[in-house]
Backbone as CSV, one residue per row, in Angstrom:
resi,resn,N_x,N_y,N_z,CA_x,CA_y,CA_z,C_x,C_y,C_z
1,MET,-16.568,4.033,-22.101,-15.433,3.253,-21.625,-15.956,1.950,-21.037
2,ARG,-15.752,0.854,-21.748,-16.219,-0.448,-21.274,-15.305,-0.955,-20.175
3,THR,-15.813,-1.866,-19.384,-15.047,-2.388,-18.258,-14.671,-3.840,-18.502
4,ASP,-14.143,-4.098,-19.694,-13.713,-5.450,-20.023,-12.593,-5.907,-19.098
5,ALA,-12.617,-7.184,-18.765,-11.532,-7.759,-17.983,-10.322,-7.908,-18.900
6,VAL,-9.181,-7.470,-18.427,-7.958,-7.524,-19.218,-6.803,-7.879,-18.285
7,THR,-5.823,-8.611,-18.777,-4.615,-8.907,-18.013,-3.519,-7.969,-18.488
8,LEU,-2.828,-7.337,-17.548,-1.731,-6.419,-17.856,-0.463,-7.006,-17.257
9,GLU,0.593,-7.132,-18.071,1.793,-7.815,-17.592,3.037,-6.978,-17.792
10,GLY,3.834,-6.900,-16.724,5.117,-6.226,-16.774,6.238,-7.224,-16.537
11,GLU,7.416,-6.691,-16.246,8.586,-7.543,-16.005,8.420,-8.365,-14.733
12,ARG,7.918,-7.725,-13.658,7.761,-8.436,-12.389,6.300,-8.616,-11.983
13,ALA,5.464,-7.631,-12.277,4.070,-7.675,-11.828,3.130,-8.038,-12.963
14,MET,2.065,-8.732,-12.598,1.000,-9.020,-13.547,-0.315,-8.674,-12.852
15,LEU,-1.153,-7.920,-13.548,-2.476,-7.569,-13.048,-3.479,-8.486,-13.725
16,ILE,-4.139,-9.293,-12.904,-5.035,-10.338,-13.386,-6.462,-9.963,-12.990
17,PRO,-7.435,-10.132,-13.888,-8.821,-9.836,-13.514,-9.230,-10.588,-12.252
18,LEU,-9.822,-9.860,-11.325,-10.258,-10.430,-10.050,-11.367,-11.454,-10.257
19,GLN,-11.279,-12.543,-9.486,-12.326,-13.566,-9.446,-12.574,-13.923,-7.982
20,VAL,-13.749,-14.447,-7.683,-14.070,-14.850,-6.310,-13.040,-15.848,-5.796
21,SER,-12.539,-16.696,-6.671,-11.571,-17.715,-6.265,-10.254,-17.122,-5.762
22,HIS,-10.025,-15.825,-5.973,-8.801,-15.181,-5.487,-8.885,-14.772,-4.012
23,ALA,-10.069,-14.841,-3.419,-10.257,-14.324,-2.062,-9.271,-14.918,-1.054
24,GLU,-9.075,-16.221,-1.096,-8.183,-16.850,-0.112,-6.730,-16.404,-0.317
25,GLN,-6.281,-16.342,-1.572,-4.913,-15.880,-1.833,-4.735,-14.425,-1.396
26,LEU,-5.742,-13.609,-1.624,-5.669,-12.212,-1.191,-5.614,-12.130,0.334
27,PHE,-6.428,-12.926,0.993,-6.422,-12.926,2.455,-5.054,-13.353,2.985
28,GLN,-4.445,-14.344,2.356,-3.115,-14.807,2.767,-2.047,-13.746,2.518
29,ALA,-2.273,-12.883,1.541,-1.287,-11.841,1.215,-1.219,-10.755,2.279
30,VAL,-2.269,-10.623,3.078,-2.293,-9.603,4.127,-1.440,-10.095,5.281
31,ASP,-0.184,-9.682,5.272,0.769,-10.170,6.266,1.084,-9.151,7.348
32,SER,0.355,-8.046,7.361,0.585,-6.999,8.345,-0.686,-6.181,8.515
33,SER,-1.019,-5.855,9.756,-2.208,-5.021,9.990,-2.023,-3.629,9.394
34,GLU,-0.779,-3.233,9.135,-0.518,-1.924,8.527,-1.123,-1.798,7.133
35,VAL,-1.373,-2.926,6.478,-1.960,-2.907,5.144,-3.277,-2.135,5.165
36,TRP,-4.057,-2.274,6.243,-5.395,-1.681,6.307,-5.440,-0.346,7.018
37,THR,-4.309,0.153,7.505,-4.304,1.376,8.292,-5.050,2.517,7.623
38,PHE,-4.890,2.679,6.316,-5.451,3.843,5.639,-6.606,3.512,4.698
39,LEU,-7.111,2.295,4.745,-8.216,1.915,3.866,-9.544,1.913,4.630
40,PRO,-10.662,2.074,3.915,-11.964,2.186,4.578,-12.437,0.935,5.315
41,SER,-11.907,-0.238,4.980,-12.349,-1.447,5.670,-11.151,-2.302,6.047
42,ARG,-11.406,-3.247,6.918,-10.359,-4.125,7.417,-10.715,-5.569,7.100
43,MET,-9.726,-6.384,6.859,-9.953,-7.789,6.522,-9.416,-8.673,7.652
44,GLU,-10.250,-8.939,8.626,-9.821,-9.746,9.760,-10.068,-11.238,9.553
45,LYS,-11.021,-11.570,8.668,-11.364,-12.968,8.419,-11.471,-13.176,6.915
46,LEU,-11.358,-14.426,6.514,-11.509,-14.764,5.099,-12.871,-14.291,4.582
47,GLU,-13.893,-14.369,5.413,-15.229,-13.930,5.005,-15.234,-12.445,4.650
48,ASP,-14.449,-11.637,5.396,-14.352,-10.204,5.100,-13.772,-9.996,3.708
49,MET,-12.711,-10.739,3.399,-12.069,-10.602,2.095,-13.011,-11.076,0.987
50,THR,-13.706,-12.182,1.227,-14.638,-12.690,0.224,-15.722,-11.654,-0.059
51,HIS,-16.247,-11.034,0.978,-17.265,-9.987,0.814,-16.694,-8.813,0.014
52,HIS,-15.479,-8.430,0.327,-14.779,-7.339,-0.365,-14.640,-7.661,-1.865
53,VAL,-14.251,-8.875,-2.175,-14.085,-9.316,-3.568,-15.429,-9.314,-4.286
54,VAL,-16.454,-9.857,-3.642,-17.785,-9.909,-4.252,-18.290,-8.495,-4.548
55,GLU,-18.087,-7.558,-3.622,-18.504,-6.166,-3.854,-17.793,-5.578,-5.072
56,ALA,-16.497,-5.829,-5.178,-15.732,-5.312,-6.320,-16.259,-5.884,-7.626
57,LEU,-16.588,-7.164,-7.620,-17.109,-7.800,-8.830,-18.510,-7.294,-9.178
58,GLN,-19.308,-6.976,-8.167,-20.629,-6.386,-8.419,-20.474,-5.002,-9.061
59,ASP,-19.513,-4.224,-8.567,-19.252,-2.912,-9.156,-18.766,-3.054,-10.594
60,GLN,-17.988,-4.094,-10.861,-17.548,-4.333,-12.233,-18.749,-4.643,-13.128
61,GLU,-19.674,-5.440,-12.624,-20.885,-5.770,-13.391,-21.672,-4.504,-13.736
62,GLN,-21.638,-3.518,-12.841,-22.355,-2.256,-13.074,-21.573,-1.310,-13.971
63,GLY,-20.340,-1.681,-14.314,-19.542,-0.874,-15.221,-18.787,0.268,-14.580
64,THR,-18.689,0.265,-13.244,-18.012,1.375,-12.565,-16.608,1.034,-12.087
65,GLU,-16.211,-0.238,-12.184,-14.887,-0.649,-11.713,-14.304,-1.750,-12.583
66,VAL,-12.981,-1.832,-12.558,-12.250,-2.978,-13.103,-11.254,-3.385,-12.015
67,PRO,-11.549,-4.447,-11.261,-10.664,-4.871,-10.176,-9.642,-5.918,-10.638
68,PHE,-8.447,-5.797,-10.075,-7.350,-6.709,-10.402,-6.728,-7.280,-9.134
69,VAL,-6.204,-8.501,-9.238,-5.268,-8.987,-8.229,-3.873,-8.701,-8.777
70,VAL,-2.945,-8.444,-7.878,-1.554,-8.196,-8.255,-0.775,-9.479,-7.995
71,TYR,-0.190,-10.000,-9.050,0.576,-11.241,-8.988,2.047,-10.899,-9.160
72,ASP,2.873,-11.348,-8.220,4.313,-11.121,-8.269,4.959,-12.298,-9.006
73,LYS,5.427,-12.049,-10.205,6.018,-13.117,-11.022,7.307,-13.661,-10.397
74,GLN,7.981,-12.836,-9.612,9.242,-13.260,-8.989,9.004,-14.327,-7.931
75,THR,7.933,-14.159,-7.139,7.662,-15.115,-6.055,6.564,-16.110,-6.414
76,GLY,5.823,-15.838,-7.488,4.718,-16.709,-7.857,3.533,-16.608,-6.922
77,GLN,3.344,-15.418,-6.309,2.266,-15.256,-5.335,1.409,-14.037,-5.651
78,VAL,0.155,-14.104,-5.229,-0.713,-12.934,-5.232,-0.260,-12.055,-4.076
79,VAL,-0.004,-10.770,-4.362,0.558,-9.881,-3.332,-0.282,-8.633,-3.092
80,GLY,-1.470,-8.553,-3.694,-2.292,-7.387,-3.443,-3.429,-7.242,-4.421
81,MET,-3.985,-6.057,-4.405,-5.172,-5.766,-5.200,-5.153,-4.299,-5.595
82,THR,-5.719,-3.983,-6.751,-5.890,-2.598,-7.180,-7.091,-2.540,-8.104
83,ARG,-7.620,-1.347,-8.296,-8.816,-1.206,-9.129,-8.774,0.068,-9.959
84,LEU,-9.406,-0.013,-11.096,-9.833,1.180,-11.815,-11.263,1.388,-11.319
85,LEU,-11.569,2.558,-10.812,-12.890,2.773,-10.248,-13.421,4.164,-10.577
86,ASN,-14.639,4.414,-10.170,-15.313,5.678,-10.486,-15.187,5.983,-11.979
87,ILE,-15.407,4.954,-12.776,-15.272,5.090,-14.220,-16.435,5.932,-14.750
88,ALA,-16.091,7.046,-15.388,-17.084,7.943,-15.981,-16.815,8.003,-17.479
89,ALA,-17.424,7.084,-18.212,-17.171,6.963,-19.649,-17.459,8.261,-20.388
90,GLU,-18.535,8.934,-20.015,-18.910,10.160,-20.709,-17.892,11.276,-20.524
91,HIS,-17.120,11.205,-19.456,-16.093,12.222,-19.182,-14.684,11.720,-19.490
92,ARG,-14.595,10.433,-19.875,-13.313,9.781,-20.158,-12.350,9.931,-18.971
93,SER,-12.885,9.686,-17.789,-12.075,9.811,-16.579,-12.336,8.624,-15.659
94,LEU,-11.372,8.385,-14.796,-11.493,7.322,-13.813,-10.482,7.541,-12.709
95,GLU,-10.503,6.639,-11.761,-9.603,6.710,-10.605,-8.872,5.380,-10.474
96,ILE,-7.631,5.443,-10.052,-6.888,4.245,-9.653,-6.894,4.241,-8.138
97,GLY,-7.396,3.159,-7.554,-7.478,3.149,-6.103,-7.765,1.779,-5.532
98,TRP,-8.128,1.780,-4.242,-8.317,0.556,-3.476,-7.081,-0.335,-3.633
99,THR,-5.923,0.314,-3.706,-4.669,-0.400,-3.912,-4.052,-0.758,-2.567
100,TRP,-3.693,-2.002,-2.421,-2.952,-2.437,-1.240,-2.038,-3.595,-1.640
101,TYR,-0.959,-3.714,-0.902,0.046,-4.750,-1.180,0.487,-5.417,0.112
102,SER,0.907,-6.662,-0.013,1.589,-7.355,1.069,2.833,-6.553,1.423
103,SER,3.175,-6.527,2.697,4.378,-5.780,3.098,5.639,-6.370,2.465
104,LYS,5.559,-7.612,1.972,6.716,-8.244,1.329,7.165,-7.489,0.081
105,VAL,6.236,-6.757,-0.559,6.605,-6.056,-1.792,6.644,-4.530,-1.618
106,TRP,6.509,-4.046,-0.385,6.666,-2.618,-0.157,8.095,-2.230,-0.522
107,ARG,8.244,-1.083,-1.109,9.549,-0.535,-1.510,10.257,-1.416,-2.550
108,THR,9.446,-2.105,-3.359,9.988,-2.842,-4.502,9.421,-2.191,-5.760
109,ARG,9.756,-2.728,-6.906,9.259,-2.162,-8.163,7.801,-2.501,-8.436
110,VAL,7.193,-3.355,-7.610,5.841,-3.836,-7.896,4.836,-2.693,-8.034
111,ASN,4.766,-1.782,-7.072,3.779,-0.705,-7.136,4.032,0.206,-8.335
112,THR,5.275,0.589,-8.550,5.594,1.466,-9.677,5.227,0.802,-10.997
113,GLU,5.545,-0.482,-11.114,5.230,-1.191,-12.348,3.716,-1.308,-12.547
114,CYS,2.986,-1.562,-11.466,1.526,-1.632,-11.566,0.943,-0.299,-12.020
115,LYS,1.433,0.795,-11.450,0.942,2.118,-11.867,1.265,2.361,-13.340
116,PHE,2.455,1.963,-13.771,2.832,2.119,-15.177,1.879,1.331,-16.080
117,LEU,1.610,0.088,-15.712,0.716,-0.750,-16.511,-0.691,-0.155,-16.567
118,LEU,-1.209,0.270,-15.421,-2.554,0.827,-15.370,-2.659,2.142,-16.136
119,LEU,-1.691,3.023,-15.931,-1.731,4.317,-16.623,-1.572,4.140,-18.127
120,SER,-0.696,3.243,-18.549,-0.538,2.971,-19.983,-1.860,2.486,-20.564
121,TYR,-2.516,1.582,-19.863,-3.795,1.055,-20.321,-4.839,2.174,-20.401
122,CYS,-4.898,3.002,-19.356,-5.894,4.081,-19.329,-5.688,5.078,-20.468
123,PHE,-4.465,5.582,-20.613,-4.218,6.645,-21.582,-4.038,6.145,-23.014
124,GLU,-3.448,4.976,-23.174,-3.100,4.517,-24.517,-4.117,3.557,-25.132
125,VAL,-4.831,2.830,-24.304,-5.821,1.892,-24.821,-7.232,2.472,-24.691
126,LYS,-7.568,2.934,-23.512,-8.910,3.446,-23.262,-9.080,4.931,-23.615
127,ARG,-7.977,5.594,-23.915,-8.007,7.016,-24.303,-8.645,7.907,-23.230
128,THR,-8.346,7.578,-22.006,-8.789,8.380,-20.872,-8.121,9.756,-20.949
129,ILE,-8.819,10.792,-20.501,-8.198,12.120,-20.481,-7.813,12.562,-19.068
130,ARG,-8.317,11.837,-18.054,-7.983,12.174,-16.659,-7.997,10.907,-15.819
131,VAL,-6.920,10.733,-15.044,-6.853,9.655,-14.057,-6.573,10.305,-12.718
132,GLN,-7.372,9.964,-11.731,-7.146,10.558,-10.415,-6.803,9.495,-9.379
133,PHE,-6.207,9.962,-8.291,-5.847,9.141,-7.137,-6.371,9.869,-5.902
134,ARG,-6.919,9.126,-4.945,-7.393,9.707,-3.686,-6.660,8.987,-2.554
135,VAL,-5.930,9.751,-1.744,-5.045,9.161,-0.750,-5.330,9.753,0.629
136,ASP,-5.360,8.909,1.645,-5.495,9.373,3.027,-4.371,10.371,3.303
137,SER,-4.720,11.519,3.867,-3.714,12.568,4.099,-2.609,12.107,5.045
138,ARG,-2.873,11.123,5.899,-1.862,10.633,6.846,-0.907,9.630,6.215
139,ASN,-1.247,9.142,5.030,-0.474,8.069,4.407,0.710,8.666,3.636
140,THR,1.753,8.951,4.365,2.945,9.594,3.794,3.524,8.792,2.643
141,ARG,3.643,7.488,2.808,4.249,6.647,1.774,3.472,6.741,0.451
142,SER,2.143,6.648,0.514,1.343,6.706,-0.714,1.310,8.099,-1.321
143,ASN,1.233,9.136,-0.482,1.257,10.500,-1.007,2.572,10.772,-1.730
144,GLU,3.673,10.344,-1.143,4.980,10.535,-1.790,5.076,9.728,-3.079
145,ALA,4.508,8.524,-3.089,4.579,7.666,-4.273,3.812,8.284,-5.442
146,VAL,2.619,8.810,-5.191,1.826,9.411,-6.269,2.516,10.676,-6.783
147,ALA,3.051,11.485,-5.878,3.770,12.691,-6.309,5.028,12.318,-7.090
148,ARG,5.710,11.269,-6.652,6.960,10.854,-7.298,6.739,10.421,-8.746
149,ILE,5.598,9.797,-9.027,5.354,9.348,-10.401,4.788,10.463,-11.284
150,GLY,4.490,11.619,-10.702,4.030,12.740,-11.516,2.596,13.169,-11.306
151,GLY,1.948,12.657,-10.277,0.591,13.105,-9.971,0.593,14.543,-9.484
152,THR,-0.337,15.343,-9.971,-0.469,16.734,-9.546,-1.470,16.803,-8.399
153,LYS,-1.038,17.370,-7.278,-1.924,17.510,-6.130,-2.946,18.602,-6.438
154,GLU,-4.226,18.236,-6.333,-5.301,19.179,-6.642,-5.912,19.793,-5.396
155,GLY,-5.822,19.101,-4.278,-6.408,19.639,-3.057,-6.727,18.550,-2.058
156,VAL,-7.378,18.964,-0.979,-7.719,18.053,0.110,-9.227,18.112,0.345
157,LEU,-9.854,16.946,0.354,-11.261,16.839,0.717,-11.311,16.587,2.217
158,ARG,-11.772,17.575,2.965,-11.767,17.477,4.424,-12.914,16.594,4.916
159,LYS,-12.592,15.756,5.924,-13.562,14.837,6.515,-14.317,14.090,5.412
160,ASP,-13.570,13.504,4.513,-14.128,12.890,3.320,-14.695,11.498,3.546
161,ARG,-14.095,10.702,4.444,-14.469,9.297,4.537,-14.256,8.778,5.957
162,THR,-15.198,7.951,6.413,-15.067,7.320,7.723,-14.515,5.916,7.524
163,LEU,-13.426,5.607,8.219,-12.786,4.307,8.093,-13.413,3.290,9.037
164,TYR,-13.009,2.031,8.900,-13.577,0.934,9.682,-13.457,1.147,11.182
165,ASP,-12.413,1.898,11.613,-12.201,2.106,13.049,-12.865,3.383,13.558
166,GLY,-13.652,4.041,12.714,-14.341,5.261,13.110,-13.593,6.547,12.803
167,TYR,-12.334,6.432,12.402,-11.552,7.625,12.082,-12.126,8.300,10.835
168,VAL,-12.286,9.608,10.890,-12.777,10.368,9.741,-11.566,10.996,9.065
169,ARG,-11.283,10.544,7.858,-10.050,10.951,7.191,-10.251,12.126,6.253
170,ASP,-9.175,12.859,6.060,-9.078,13.837,4.987,-8.435,13.118,3.808
171,THR,-8.876,13.432,2.584,-8.395,12.753,1.388,-7.689,13.739,0.474
172,VAL,-6.449,13.409,0.088,-5.692,14.225,-0.860,-5.998,13.709,-2.259
173,VAL,-6.355,14.619,-3.171,-6.691,14.253,-4.542,-5.555,14.664,-5.472
174,TYR,-5.113,13.721,-6.289,-4.081,13.950,-7.297,-4.676,13.578,-8.656
175,SER,-4.095,14.120,-9.722,-4.512,13.690,-11.056,-3.344,13.703,-12.021
176,ILE,-3.528,12.955,-13.091,-2.633,12.983,-14.254,-3.561,13.150,-15.457
177,LEU,-3.251,14.114,-16.319,-4.056,14.382,-17.506,-3.385,13.799,-18.739
178,ASP,-4.175,13.621,-19.781,-3.648,12.986,-20.989,-2.442,13.717,-21.565
179,GLU,-2.445,15.045,-21.531,-1.300,15.778,-22.078,-0.057,15.665,-21.191
180,GLU,-0.244,15.259,-19.933,0.881,15.063,-19.017,1.446,13.643,-19.106
181,TRP,0.675,12.741,-19.692,1.063,11.336,-19.726,2.428,11.089,-20.368
182,PRO,2.794,11.697,-21.493,4.114,11.396,-22.059,5.270,11.658,-21.082
183,ALA,5.214,12.761,-20.353,6.281,13.068,-19.379,6.228,12.104,-18.204
184,VAL,5.016,11.776,-17.737,4.867,10.826,-16.634,5.359,9.448,-17.068
185,LYS,5.021,9.062,-18.287,5.458,7.770,-18.813,6.979,7.686,-18.846
186,GLN,7.614,8.744,-19.323,9.072,8.756,-19.383,9.684,8.655,-17.983
187,LYS,9.084,9.373,-17.026,9.566,9.324,-15.644,9.444,7.912,-15.084
188,LEU,8.290,7.274,-15.316,8.087,5.908,-14.825,9.054,4.934,-15.477
189,GLN,9.290,5.089,-16.781,10.245,4.213,-17.470,11.648,4.383,-16.902
190,THR,12.010,5.610,-16.560,13.324,5.877,-15.959,13.427,5.214,-14.592
191,ILE,12.370,5.354,-13.771,12.370,4.745,-12.446,12.489,3.223,-12.566
192,LEU,11.726,2.645,-13.498,11.718,1.186,-13.639,13.027,0.648,-14.251
193,ALA,13.733,1.489,-14.996,15.004,1.059,-15.584,16.079,0.978,-14.524
């Protein structure tokens, strides 16, 4: 599974290959400290975001990630970031994660459309057989969102990750398998309609 940069476009959201030049727009998109509540690091300064972007691009160079900025076509602004990560070509599996959005697009179609675009790309273009999601157990909104789109809860990894503030989180693991994709796709199309 190669990690070619690709642009994925929906009705409202567009996923654009990440570049260092996006760091400032991404930093500006962080309009609430709640954005970082459940993520491993915090972006308090532009330098933090630039470092975060550079790390993602280094992982892409190593073939383990494909990072995207999320562009909201309705507002003409960058509103977040998401990645395909933990890419295991030999197992035809990967993870969708490191996803965050400006609070301006919370509870809009942006996240659902992004998941639809990413899952379609994974299952229909890359022929992935497993896509997983790892979510902080305290993050009710994200856990409900993954379950709502058809992710199957596989279990909880206890004390899985230490966050920037020292909190040691439990991580809920969900997956969607290739044979489940047609039903998940139909569900997502219904939600987006």
